[in-house]
C-alpha positions, 0 to 999 in steps of 0.5 A: 157605837161611839157618835164621832165628834169633829175637831178642826185647826188651822195649820198654815194653809191647811185645815186639819180636821180630827173625827173621833168615834164610828162612822156608820148609818146612825152617825152620819148625819152628825158628822156631816153637820159637824163637816159642814163648818169645814172651809172649802180649803185643803183639809186633813181629815185625822181618822186616828181616832175612827174605828168604824166607818160604813158606806154611810160614813164614807158617802159623807166623806165623798160629800166634803171631797166633792165640795172640796173639790169645787172650790179647788181644794184637796182632801188627803185622809191621815192616819187611818186604822187599818179597817178604814184604809181597807175600806177605803181601797175596796171601794177603790177610792185611794185616788179620790181619797189620798191616804197618809200614813201620819198627820204630819205627812198629809200635811206635807203633802199639801203644803206649798213646796215653798213653805217646805223649803227646798224638797231634795227626795222624790217627795215632789214627785208624790206630792204632784202625782196626788194633787194630779190624781185627785184633779183627774177625778174631777173631770168627766170622762 
């Protein structure tokens, strides 16, 4: 399996993180180290280049989520292949780790409504629902 590479860029108020490579027990420490430089603000993880995600890799993503939530930020997974989406759903983490079909859709979920212009569809409700769902996971039972 290939070690993951992490590239970051900024789009407005969102940090885009592109991960390429398999995320498994052997590569999780390298991914963890690569994600340390990601700023604590709204983040989109482009997982289109990830073929494989194991529990160890999922743990690293949850560590990033925890750090971002403590800073009041949101994490959205984007363009995840079927195998990755399946792991997130099987572990019932799709509320904590919302997924978007494309990077553009994920960025749209995190951009302030004023930055996107007027919303004429149900998209505003979807964004609110996503943000509400992520905040719910941050509250104690």
